[in-house]
C-alpha positions as a Markdown table, in Angstrom:
| # | Residue | x | y | z |
|---|---|---|---|---|
| 1 | Met | -83.1 | 77.4 | -46.3 |
| 2 | Ala | -83.0 | 78.9 | -49.7 |
| 3 | Ala | -86.5 | 80.0 | -49.3 |
| 4 | Leu | -85.8 | 81.9 | -46.2 |
| 5 | Ala | -83.0 | 83.9 | -47.7 |
| 6 | Pro | -85.1 | 86.4 | -49.7 |
| 7 | Leu | -87.2 | 87.0 | -46.6 |
| 8 | Val | -84.1 | 87.6 | -44.4 |
| 9 | Gly | -82.9 | 89.8 | -47.2 |
| 10 | Arg | -86.1 | 91.9 | -47.3 |
| 11 | Gln | -86.1 | 92.3 | -43.5 |
| 12 | Val | -82.6 | 93.4 | -43.5 |
| 13 | Leu | -83.4 | 95.9 | -46.0 |
| 14 | His | -86.3 | 97.2 | -44.3 |
| 15 | Asp | -84.4 | 97.6 | -41.2 |
| 16 | Thr | -81.4 | 99.4 | -42.7 |
| 17 | Tyr | -84.2 | 101.8 | -44.7 |
| 18 | Glu | -85.9 | 102.5 | -41.4 |
| 19 | Ser | -82.5 | 103.3 | -39.6 |
| 20 | Ile | -81.4 | 105.6 | -42.4 |
| 21 | Ile | -84.9 | 107.4 | -42.4 |
| 22 | Arg | -84.5 | 107.5 | -38.6 |
| 23 | Arg | -81.2 | 109.3 | -38.8 |
| 24 | Val | -82.6 | 111.8 | -41.4 |
| 25 | Ile | -85.7 | 112.7 | -39.4 |
| 26 | Asp | -83.9 | 112.5 | -35.9 |
| 27 | Glu | -84.3 | 109.5 | -33.8 |
| 28 | Lys | -86.6 | 111.3 | -31.1 |
| 29 | Thr | -89.0 | 112.7 | -34.1 |
| 30 | Pro | -92.4 | 111.2 | -34.1 |
| 31 | Trp | -93.0 | 109.5 | -37.5 |
| 32 | Val | -95.9 | 111.7 | -38.5 |
| 33 | Ala | -93.8 | 114.8 | -37.8 |
| 34 | Gly | -90.9 | 113.2 | -39.8 |
| 35 | Ala | -93.4 | 112.5 | -42.7 |
| 36 | His | -94.3 | 116.4 | -42.7 |
| 37 | Gly | -90.7 | 117.3 | -42.9 |
| 38 | Leu | -89.6 | 114.6 | -45.6 |
| 39 | Ala | -92.6 | 115.9 | -47.6 |
| 40 | Gln | -91.6 | 119.5 | -47.3 |
| 41 | Arg | -88.4 | 118.5 | -48.9 |
| 42 | Gly | -90.1 | 116.5 | -51.8 |
| 43 | Tyr | -89.3 | 113.2 | -50.4 |
| 44 | Leu | -92.9 | 111.8 | -50.8 |
| 45 | Glu | -91.8 | 107.8 | -50.7 |
| 46 | Glu | -89.9 | 108.6 | -47.7 |
| 47 | Ala | -92.6 | 110.6 | -45.9 |
| 48 | Leu | -95.3 | 107.9 | -47.0 |
| 49 | Phe | -92.7 | 105.0 | -45.2 |
| 50 | Cys | -93.0 | 107.3 | -42.1 |
| 51 | Thr | -96.8 | 107.2 | -42.1 |
| 52 | Gln | -96.8 | 103.4 | -42.4 |
| 53 | Lys | -94.6 | 103.2 | -39.5 |
| 54 | Ala | -96.9 | 105.6 | -37.4 |
| 55 | Leu | -100.1 | 103.6 | -38.6 |
| 56 | Ala | -98.2 | 100.4 | -37.4 |
| 57 | Glu | -98.1 | 101.9 | -34.1 |
| 58 | Asn | -101.3 | 103.3 | -34.0 |
| 59 | Pro | -103.8 | 102.2 | -36.7 |
| 60 | Glu | -106.3 | 104.8 | -35.7 |
| 61 | Ser | -103.9 | 107.9 | -35.6 |
| 62 | Gln | -106.0 | 110.4 | -37.8 |
| 63 | Pro | -102.9 | 112.6 | -38.3 |
| 64 | Ala | -101.1 | 109.6 | -39.9 |
| 65 | Leu | -103.8 | 108.5 | -41.9 |
| 66 | Glu | -104.6 | 112.0 | -43.3 |
| 67 | Thr | -101.0 | 112.6 | -44.1 |
| 68 | Gln | -100.8 | 109.1 | -45.9 |
| 69 | Ala | -103.9 | 110.0 | -47.9 |
| 70 | Phe | -102.5 | 113.4 | -49.0 |
| 71 | Leu | -99.1 | 111.7 | -49.8 |
| 72 | Leu | -100.6 | 108.9 | -51.9 |
| 73 | Lys | -102.6 | 111.4 | -53.8 |
| 74 | Asp | -99.6 | 113.6 | -54.5 |
| 75 | Leu | -97.6 | 110.6 | -55.6 |
| 76 | Gly | -100.4 | 109.8 | -58.2 |
| 77 | Arg | -101.6 | 106.4 | -56.2 |
| 78 | Leu | -105.1 | 107.5 | -56.5 |
| 79 | Pro | -107.1 | 104.4 | -55.7 |
| 80 | Glu | -105.0 | 104.0 | -52.4 |
| 81 | Ala | -105.7 | 107.6 | -51.8 |
| 82 | Ile | -109.1 | 107.1 | -52.1 |
| 83 | Ala | -109.1 | 104.1 | -49.9 |
| 84 | Ala | -107.4 | 106.2 | -47.2 |
| 85 | Phe | -109.7 | 109.0 | -47.5 |
| 86 | Asp | -112.6 | 106.8 | -47.3 |
| 87 | Arg | -111.2 | 105.2 | -44.2 |
| 88 | Leu | -110.5 | 108.5 | -42.7 |
| 89 | Leu | -114.1 | 109.6 | -43.4 |
| 90 | Ala | -115.8 | 106.4 | -42.3 |
| 91 | Pro | -118.7 | 107.2 | -40.2 |
| 92 | Asn | -118.0 | 104.5 | -37.5 |
| 93 | Arg | -114.4 | 106.0 | -37.2 |
| 94 | Ser | -113.8 | 107.2 | -33.6 |
| 95 | Ile | -112.4 | 110.7 | -34.3 |
| 96 | Ser | -111.9 | 112.7 | -31.3 |
| 97 | Thr | -113.4 | 116.3 | -31.7 |
| 98 | Pro | -112.2 | 118.9 | -29.5 |
| 99 | Ala | -114.7 | 120.3 | -26.9 |
| 100 | Ser | -114.6 | 123.6 | -28.6 |
| 101 | Ala | -115.9 | 122.3 | -31.8 |
| 102 | Arg | -118.8 | 120.1 | -30.5 |
| 103 | Pro | -122.2 | 121.5 | -30.7 |
| 104 | Pro | -124.0 | 122.5 | -27.4 |
| 105 | Pro | -126.2 | 119.8 | -25.9 |
């Protein structure tokens, strides 16, 4: 039972932190939009948390991954930022390109 206590404690902290962030950015605000708002106010770690939540919901979210990469860079977490940029630019990544940006057939 004692080994379970740290895991339960971490989950409680995570859930509490998430609910606080949700109140700050508004319950209805998408995670990526919340990350942008927090980053503009200088809350980079909190913004990074929002990108992690967005990527947990949709691992292929280009806006979330792009925002995360820049936040990691701004936080000085360069190896993580490079990995995020590499993932974003991976050739097998399915990035939807608007029809107006595609070359003619």
